[in-house]
N, C-alpha and C positions, 0 to 999 in steps of 0.2 A: 489497565490502560492509563497512561498519564499524558498530559498535554498542558501547554500554557494557553489560557483563554483570556482574551481581553473583553471586558464588559464595558460598554459605552452607553451612558444614560445620564441625563441632566437631573434626574430625580433621585436623591440619595436612597430613599426607601426601596426603589426598584433595583438599584445597584446592590444593596445589602441582601435583598431577597435572592437574586440570581447568584450572588457570590456564595451565600450559605448553601444553596442547592449544589453548586459545583464543588465546593470544598468538601461536602459530604461524600462526593464521589472521588475524592482525592485528586482533583485537578488543581493545577497551579493557576491562581487567578490574579490578573491585573485589572485595574479599573481606570476609567477616564470619564469626566463629566461634560466633555464637549468634543466636537469633531477635530479641532486643531490638535488637542492633546493626544487624541487617538492616533492621528497620522504621525505625530512625533514619536510616540511609543513604538509604532510599527517600524519606523525608520531605524531606531537605535536598539531594538530588542527583538529577539526571536519570538514570534507569536504563531501559535498553531491554529487558532480559530478566533473569530470576532463575533460577539453578540452585540448588534448595533441598533440602537434606538433610532427611529426616523425623525421624530419631532424634537429638534434641539435648537437652541439659539445659535447664532453665528452661521454655521453651515449645517444643513440638515443631513440625515443619514444617507439620502440618495447621492448627494454630492460627495460625501466622504467615501462611499462605496466606489463611485466612478473614479475618484483620485487614486484609491488603492489599486484598482484594476488597471489603471493606466501606467502605474509605476512598476517596472520590471522587478524591482526588489520586493514588492508586496503583492503582485498580481496573483500569486499562487495561494494566498491565504484564504481559506473559506470564510465567507461572510453570511451570517444569519441575521436578517433584519427582524427585530422584535418591536412591535408597535400596536397601538390601539386601533389603527386603521384596518378595516376589514373589507374594503371594496376590491373586486377583482382587478380594477384598473390600477389600484395602488400596488397590488402584488406584481402585476405585469411591469409596472414602472421599476419596481425594485429588481426584478429579474433582468430587465434590460440594462439596468445600471451595473449588473454583474453579480448580484447577490446569489448565493447558492441555495438559500431557502428564506422563507418569510413566515414568521410565527406571530399569531395575533394574541394580544393580552386579553384576559389573564392566560398565561402560558400553562398548558398541561404539562405536569412534571414528567410523565412517562415519555410523551412525544419529544419534549425538550432534550432529555438525557439520551434518548435513543438517537435523535438527530445529531446531537453533539458527538456521540461515540462513532456514528456512521461516518461523519465528515472527517473526524480525526483519523479513522482508519484509512480513508481515501487519501488524506494528505500525507500520511506516513509512507504509502506506496509511491506517491508522486515525489516526495522528498528524496526517497532512495534513488529514484531515477535521476533526479536533478543533481544529486551528489555524484553519481557515477558519470553524468555528463560533464560535471565540473572537473572530475579526475581526468577525463579524456582530454579536456582543454589544457589542464595543467601539464600534461606530458606532451603537449604539442599536437594533438589530434583535433581537427576541426569538426564540430558536431553539426553545423549547418542548420541551427534551429531558428534562424531569424526570418525565414520565409513565411509568407502569409498562410494561414490555415486553409483558406478556401471556402467559398460559399456555395459550392455546387450542392444539389439536392442530396440529402442524407438517405441512407438505406435503413429503413425502419421496418421491424417486424411487429405487427399488431396481433396479439392473441386475445380474442374476444369471442364470447359465446353467442352474441346476438348480431344479426345482420344489420339491424337498424343503427346500433351504436357504431358498428364498423364504418358505415357510410358517413356518419357525422364526423368521426375522427379522421378519416381519410380526407374529407373535405376541408377540415380545419388545418391539416398539415400539408395540404397541396402546395402552398408557396415555398416550403422548405424541404420536402421529403418525398421520396418514392416509397409508398407503403405496401408491404405484402401482408395480406390478411389471412389468418388461420383460425379455425374454430376448434381444432383438435390439439390440446396442450402437448401431448406426447409427440405428435408429428411436428409440432412447432419446435420442440426441443432438438430434434434431429436436424430440422431446417436451420436453426440458429447455429448449430455446430458445423454445418456444411457450407454456409454462405457468409460473406463478409458484412454482416449487419453492423450498424453503428449505434443502434438503440433498439431495445425490446420494450414494448408497452404491453403490460398484462392488465386486462380489465377483469376485476374480481366479480364477474357476474355469472359464474358457472354454478348450476344447481347440483351437479354431480361430481365436482372436482375441486380440490383445495388449490387455489392459485398459488399459495405459498410453496407448495411442493414443487411446482415448476420453477419458481424463483430459486429455491434451494438447489435444484438440479442444475440450473444455469450457472450457479456459483461453484458447483462441484466439478464441472467439466473443465479440463485444461483449456480448450479452445474458446470457451465462453466466460472464463473466470473474470475478465476485465470488461465485459460487455455491460454498458449501462442498462439498468432496468428501471422503468417508470411504472409504478403500480397505481391503478385507478380503483379506489375503494368507496364504500358507502359512507355517507356523512355520519359521523359519530362512531364509526368502527375503529376506535382508538387501539383496541387490543391487536387487531390485525396489522395496523400501521407499525406499532411497536415491534411486533414479531418480525414483520417484513424488514424493517431497518436493521434489526439484529442479525438477520440472515444475510444482509449485504445488499438489499435493494437500495438503489441510488437515490431515488426521489419518489414522491407520491402526489396524487391529486385526489380530491374528494368530489363525488358527484353531488349536484349536477356540475359537469365540467364546463368551465369557461373556455371558449375557443382560443382567446388571446393568451390566456395563461398556459394552456396546453402547448400552444405554438412556442411561447417564450421558453418554457421549461425544456421542451424537446430540443430546441435549438441550442440551449446551454449544454445539454448532455452530449449532443452530436459534436459540438466544437471541442468539448473537453476530451472526448474520445479521440478525436483527430490529433489533438495536442499530445496526449499521452502515447498514442500509437507512434507518432513521429519521434517522440522522445525515446521510446524503446528501440525503434528501428535505427535511429541515428547512433545511439549508444552502441548497439550491437554491431552495426556495420563498421563504424569508424575505429573501434578499439579492438576488433576481433584479431587482426593480424599483429597489431603492436603489443597487445597485452594478454594474449591467450597462449597457453602452453600447447604446443603442437601435438603432443602425444596424448594428453588426457582431455583436452578441450576446456580445462578450467583456466581461470585467470592465473597469470604467472607472477613471479616475484616482483617484476617491474610495476605491475598494477598494484600489488599489495602494498608496496612501499609508499605509493602516492595516496592510495585510498585509505589506508589505516590512519594516516595523520588527519585527513579530513574527518573521519569518523570520531577520532579522539577529540578534536577541536569542537565538533558539534555536540558531543556528549557532555563535555565540560561546560560549554556555554549554556546548555539547557538543564544542567544538573541531573543528567540521566546516567544510568548504569550502562556498562558495556563489558563484554567478556570476549576472550579469544581462546581457542584451543589449538594446540599443535599436536599432530598425530604422526606416527611413524610405523611403517610396516615392520613387524617383528621378523628378524632373521632373513631380511630380504637378500642379503649377499649370498646366503646359502641357496636361495631359489635360483639366483643367476648362475651360481657355480654348478648347481646340479642339473638344471634344465636348459640353461642358455639364456642369452639376453633377449631373444625374441619372446620367450615365455615370461621373462621378467617384465618386459614392456606390456604384455597382455595382462599381467597381474596389476600393473599400475593403472591401466585403462579400466579394468573391472573395479578396482578399488575406488577410482574417481566416480564411476557410475553409482556405486553404493553410497558414497559420500553425498552425492546429489539427492538421492532418495531419502536419506536420513535427516537432512537439515530442513529448516523452515524457510518460508519464502523470502523473508527479509535478511537471512544470513547469506554470507558470501564465502564460498570455498575457493581456495587458491592452492596451486602447487608451489611449495616453498623451495623445493630443490631435491633431486634424487628421489628417495622414497618418503619424504616428509611433506605434509600438507598442513595448511593453516585454515581455520574456520573463524571468520569475523562475525560476531553476534552483537549487533547494536541493541540498545534497550533491553539488556539481558543481565540478570543478577548471577552471582556465582552459583547459587542453588539451581537455577534453571539451566545454566551452562553445563553443570554436572549431569543433569538429566539428559540433555541433548547428547553429550559426549558418551554417556553410558548406552544410549540407544544406538549410537554409531558403532560402538565397540561390539555390541551384540549383533548388529547387522553384518559386520565383517566376519564374526566368528561362527555364527550359527549355520551358515550355508557354505559348503566347500566351493572353491572357485573352479568352475568348469570352463576352460578356456577354449575348447574346440570340441566338435562332435566326436564322441568316442575317446576324448582325451582323459588322462588320469586326473581325478579331482584333487585339488590341493587344499590343504588346511591352512588358512591364513588368519593371523590375529594381528591386532594393532595395540600399541600403547599410546596413551593420550595424556597430555598435560594441559591444565587449565590455568589461566590468569585473568583477573578482573581489574578493571580500571580503578586506580586509587581515587578517593574523593577529591583530592587536590589536583588530579590529572597525572598523566604519564607521558614520557617521551615514547615514540613508537618502538625504538630499540630496547628500551627498558621493559616495556610490556612484553615484547617478544622474548626477551631474555628470561623473564620470570616464567613464561609458559614453557620455554625450552628446558629450564631447570626442573620444572615439574615433570616434563616428559622424561628427563634423565632419571628422576626418582622412580617413575613408573617402570622404566627399564630395569633399574637396579633392584626393585622389589619383586621382580619375577616376570615382567612383561604381561601383556594382555590385561591391562587394568587402567583405570582413570585416577589421576592424582592432581589435586588442586594446589596451586602455589599458596604459600602463606600470605595473608593480607599485609 
């Protein structure tokens, strides 16, 4: 995982310490020694996460955070406040200012790195949605994201093994949420999948059940994959927190729970969930007709042309790798000539379905035209792209296409060409041409294979 992290602290020794920890994990690190410089850096440079000291001359960290969150250009950047202050009131103030987390000095290395990686993963998903929304606007489709998020009570599922703590948490959240309480983790998993909750709070107080298993299951299910999870753990149980954040838990609290901090963190998660839900829904609804291929349901050439340029520009600006693969169904004309165009269309639909199952969540599959498809893979090296392409090739080849009940199974294979973004950048047409040339080489070499373009 790579990201650009801004460290803001007026004490050089603190900056050097955090910088060394982050560089050891291969993050790109920027530094600032005051709030004004931090704001200026965020205005002119792409930043993925900010580690922000609170006590600084000029403007303090609270004000810096408020300004960042008020600015549409920087509001989406996660902010972790790092400070010697350890009072619950200070944490609540930071969260109300818009901070995504609040770490107390001296910072625990494992918690710091797990929190950084967790927030970077979250921002990667949000960035992808924002880029797709920008693509929709670029082709003239209104996304309608300017409306207020809304402050109606949130739908919260509390999974807690003790009635006494359930009562305290329900009472604390009453101003902002309608809380459903459950003591059975497995029943709670099914309930979370069946109802539109906006936050799940898991209290790690079960004597006969590992709460992280529930967190892992929530992240594995399609219907709960993006549902925020707030874990309540025992004071000092750092190992559980680290494992939880690695599993995708969104936030955590330590017992004894401060009611104000619980309320502030829960409200932050509910609002973020609503924002991301709106972003996903608006992107899906507004571009569906304009940029979706009617036969396969994948994005079409029109969307690809706009989105590819945005992805290339973003990759070049951040110094990140990017790859694309172009795939073509082998001897597709023979299928059409032998079985008819209705069978050919069914093959294209099934091919698209297998393409969806073989690619990763951040990748984007498009129908390029006819029997050709393009897969965009941001933050992906040539080696990883080759592995993804080979997995796709096997997915197509290993199981015959059964297009109707009782129908004759068809053996279908695909040839795939890969091209990766040059360090100095690429024009979209040039990148596509190199992938197309690699695809031609795969066809010429006998089909049903993956060929990478020369660097």
